[in-house]
N, C-alpha and C positions, 0 to 999 in steps of 0.2 A: 576559161573554156576547158571541158573535159577532152581527153583523147577522144576522137573519132566524132566529135561534135561539129558538125559542118552547118554554118549559117552563112548565107549569101544576102547582099544587099536587098534583094527582092524580099526576104524573110523580114528585115527591118521595116520595109515599105509596107509591108501586109500589117504590120502591128500597127503602124502610123495610121493606116487607112482604117483599122477596126477602131482605134480610140475615137476617130474623128467621126465615124459612123455613129459610135455610142453617144457621143457628144451631141449629135443633132436629135437622136431619139430621146434622150433623157429629158429634155424640156416639153416636148410633145405630151409625153407620158404624164408629165405632173400637170400639164393642163388638163388632160383627159381625168386624172385622179381628181382634181378641183372640180370639174363639172359633174362628175359622178357623186361626190360628196355634196354638192349644192343640191342635186336633184333628190337626194336621200336626206335633206333637211338639215344639213349640216353646213351652215353659211359660213363663208370664207373671212367674215370679219368678226373678231372677238366680241362678246357681249359689253365688254367695256366701251366699245365705240358705238353701240346702238342708241343708247338712251340718252335723253336730256335731263333726266331728273336729278342727277349727281353733278350736273355741270354747274359752275360758278355763277352766281348771280351778277348783274352788271353793278349793284353796289358795292361788292367785294373788289372789283377792278379799278375802282376811282379811289383817291386818295381824299 
């Protein structure tokens, strides 16, 4: 600490409260962004998972 720097226990609690608030807001904002991307046509699932044309045939799965 620098000379004249005064911190109290309340300041530390205020920082912790701010971190807790940010931790609860971030996931909600991520959901909002996901919904907006979906509405704009950017689907949340990569194209690799959508089609079955590249899927292995059942004959490849048997010996």
